Structure formats: C-alpha cells, structure tokens
N, C-alpha and C positions, 0 to 999 in steps of 0.2 A: 582319689577324687575324680570324678567323671567330668568331662569338658562342660556338660550342662550345668553341674554343680558349681563349677568355677565361675562360669559366666553369671549364674544366679547370684552368687556371693558378690561379685563386681557390681551387678545391677542394684543390689540391696545397698550397697556402699554409695553408688552413685545417686540413688534416689533419696538417701539421707542428705547427701551433699546439695541435692536439688531443693530440698526443704529448707536447708539453711539459706540458700540464694534467694528463695522465695521470701523468706523472712527478712533478709537484708534489703530486697527491692521494696517490700511493703514499708519498712521503717524509713526509707529514703523517700518514698511516695508521701508518707504521712508528714514528714518534715517539710517537704516541698509545698504540700497543700496548706500547712501551717504557716509558712512563709508567705505564700500567695494570699491568704486570708489577712495576714498581718498588713502587707502592701495595701490591699484593699481598703482596711481599716484606716491606714495612714492617709491614704487618697481621699477618703471620705471626710476625715477630720480636716484635711487641708482645705476641701471645698467649703466645709462649714465655717473655718477660720477666715477664709477669703470672703464669704458672704457677710460675716460679722464686720469685718473691716470696710467692706462696701457701705454697709448701714451706717457705720460711725462716720465715714467720709461724707455721706449724704446728710447726716444730722449736723455735722460741722459746717458743711455748706450752707444749710438752712440757718443755722445760728449766725453765722457770718452775715448772711443777707439781713436777718432780723436786726442785728446789731448795727448795721449800716442804716437801715430804715430809722432805727430809734435814735441814733446820733444825728440824723438830719432832723428829725422832729424836735430832739432836744435843742439843737442849734436854732431852730425857727423860734422856739419858745423863749431862749434866752435873749433873743434880739429885743424882746418885749420886755424883758426884766432888767430894769435899771436900778433897782433898789434891793438890798438884801432882804431876805424872808422876815427875819425878826423885826427889822425896821418897819416893814409893811404891816406886821402884826400890831406893833406899837401904834402906827398910824391909824390902823382900823379901830383900835380900842379908843383912841383920842376922838375920832369921828363919831363913834357911837355914843361916847360920854357926852360929846357936845350936843348931838342930836337930842339927848335925854334931858340935859340941864338947861339948855339955851332956848330962849324964845326967838324963833327965826321967822323971818318972812317967807312968803311962798317961794320967792326967787332964791333966797338963801338955802331954804330947805331942799329946793329942787337941785341946787348946786352941790349941797352936802351929800345928797343921796347919789348924785352922780360920781362923786369922789369915792364914796362908799363901794359903789359897784365897780369902779375901776381898780380900787385896791383889792376887792373880792376876786376880781379876774386875775390880777397879778399873783394873789396868793393861791389860786387855783392852779395857775400855770406853774407856780413853785412845787405844788403838790404832784403835778404831772411829772415835773422834771425829776422829783425824787423817785416816784414810780419807774420812770425811765432808767435811772441810775440803778435801782434796785434790780430791774429786770436785766440791765446790761452786766451787773455783777454777777448775777446768777448765770447768765449765759457765758460769761467768761469763766466761771468756775466749771461750768458744765463741759466747756471746751477743753479745759485743763484735765478733767477727768477722762475725757474722751481721748486726749492725746496720751495720757498714760496707759489707758487700756489698749489703744492702737500699737503703742509701742510694745506692750506685752504679747499682743497677738502676732506682731511682726517676728518677734523673738521666737514665739511657738512655731510660726510658718517656717522660720529658718531651721528649727530643731527638726521639724517633720521632713524637710527637705533632705536633711542629712541623714536622718533615719531610713528614709526611702532609697537613697543611694546605697546604704550599707544592705538593706533588705534585697534590693534588686541585684546586687553583687552575690549575696548569699542564694539567691534563686538561681542564678547563673551557675553557681558551684554546684547546688543540688541537682540541677539539670544534667550537668556533665557526670556528676557521680552516678545519677540514675541511668544515664546512657551506658556508662561503663558496666553497672551491675546487670543491666538488662542484657548487654553483650556477653557478659559472663554467665548469665542465666540461660541464654540461648545456647551456649557451648554445652552447658550440663544437659539441657534438654535434648540436644543432638546427641549426646554421649548415651543419655538414657535410652533414646529411641534406637540407637545402634545396638546396645546390649539386648534390648527386648527383641529386635528383629533376629539377632544372633540366637538367643534363647529359643525363640519360636522355631527357627530353621533346626536347631540342634534337637528339639523335641519332636519335630516332624520327622527328622532323620531317624531318632530313637523308635518312633512309632513304626516307621517304614522298616527298620530293621527287625523289631519285633514281630511285625506281621509277615515279613520274609521267613523268619525262624519258625513261626508258627504254621506257616505254609509248608515249609520243608518237613516240619515235625509231623503235620497231618499227612503229607505225602508218604512219609516214611511208614508212619503207623498204618496207612492204607495198604501199602505193599506188604508189610507184615502180616496184616489181616488177612489179605487174600492169599498169601503163602499158607497161613495157618488153617484156613478154611479148606484149601486145596488138600492139605495133610489130613485133615479130619474126615473129607469125604472119601480119601484113599485109604482110611483106617490107620493112618500113621499118627504117631504121637507128636505132640507139640510142646515147645518150651515154656517155662514159667512166663518169659517175657512176651511170647506170642499169646499164651493164654490171658495175660493182663490186658493186652492191647485189644483182644476179642470181648473182653468183659467190659473194658471202657468204651467201646464202640457199640456195645449191646448186641454183639453178633453170636454169642454163644448161647445155644439152647441148652435146655436141661437134658442131662444124660450124655452130652458131647465131650465132656472133659476127658482128656487123655493126655498124660504128661510124658515127657521123655524122662 
C-alpha cells in the first residue's frame, strides 16, 4: 500500500471520528439550549407568581382598610343603639297599633310620630349594622381565601427557586461538557487538517514524480527517434523498439520501414 493510500485510509477514519464528535457537540448544545429554555420558563413563572402575590397583598391591604372603616362606622352606630332590634320592632308595632286605634290629640299624635320616627331610625341603624357585619364577614372570608392562596403561591415560589438552582447547576455542567467536547472536536479537526495537508503533499509529490518520469520517457523516446531517423536516412535498419517509437511519434513515413 502506497503512502498516499495509507494516509487516505487514516483520513477517512479520522473524518468518521469527526462526524461522531460533531454529533456529540450537537447533542450537548441541544441539551444546553433545553436547560436554558427551562430556566427562562422557571424565571418567567417566578415573576408571574410574585406579581400574583403582590396583587394579593394589595387586596388584603384594601380589605383591612375597609374593615377598619366599617368597624368605626359600626361603633358609631352602636353608640345610638340602646335597645335590641327585636325589642324595637315590637315597640314600633305597638306605636303603629296605638296610632291606628287611639284617638289622639294633635300634641299626642305629634309626640307619637316622633317616637315612631326615632324607633325607625334605630331599626335603620340596626339594618346598617347587619349590612356592615355581613360585609365584615365577607371581607374576613376573602382574606382567609387570600391567605391560603398566598401560602400556596409562596410554596410554589420556593419550589421554583429550588428548581432554578438545580437547572443552573445543570447548565454549568453542560457548559463544561460542551467546552470539553469542543476541545476534543478541535483536536480531531486539527488531525483531519493535518492528514489532508499530508495527502495533498503526497499527491503533489506523486504528480511531480509522474511528470518527471514522463519527461524522462519523452526524452528517451526523442533520443531513440532521432537515432532511428538517422539510421533510416543512412539506409540502415531500425529495431522494432525504434520502429514503435517512430510510429508513436508519427515520424515514420510510408515506405520507410526497414527492420533489423
């Protein structure tokens, strides 16, 4: 096997090795891209969770502020409420019944109407107190729901943080692996380049050698042809080899054949 063929064989082997290395680099790059995308998704989800938590805290703050306002309003109303609601209802019924069945003087009727209005105001205040208590209950329930949701979101945020730490570690590992693979790839590329250059030099040397041999052969044939032509001009016989050279060179005219 010639040197060029040996080098070509080695080059083929190294090129196959290069394909394997390129495939390995591509796989690591794909894994790295996937890990980076996952980190991006985790970060994005983390931002969304934080935004939801911020909204919850704002709503809780608004609810607390509203509850404080309602409690103050309730406290003011209760200052005027000296009788229970049911007692006031009974009192109102009695006053209305008295107004219907009794014959009252103008002064008495005026006083009775005043009492009815006072009781009605108190009942209206009781109604407002109940509305406030209902709203306070709803606000408290809503804050409980928000507290549970906030706790869930905080747990998710902690999970995301843990996942991000793991993914970041994985990214660093993949970066190191990619660096190593690329280093190995460079070595193989350099090896391929070296074999290609060596093969190119060997082929150039072979071509130069062939050209040299061809030039020598041409020179030899030229010398043989000159000697053969001289023999023919002198009427001497030429050898078969000389005749073949003359024929190859197109120097033999018809009727000039003369063999030894």
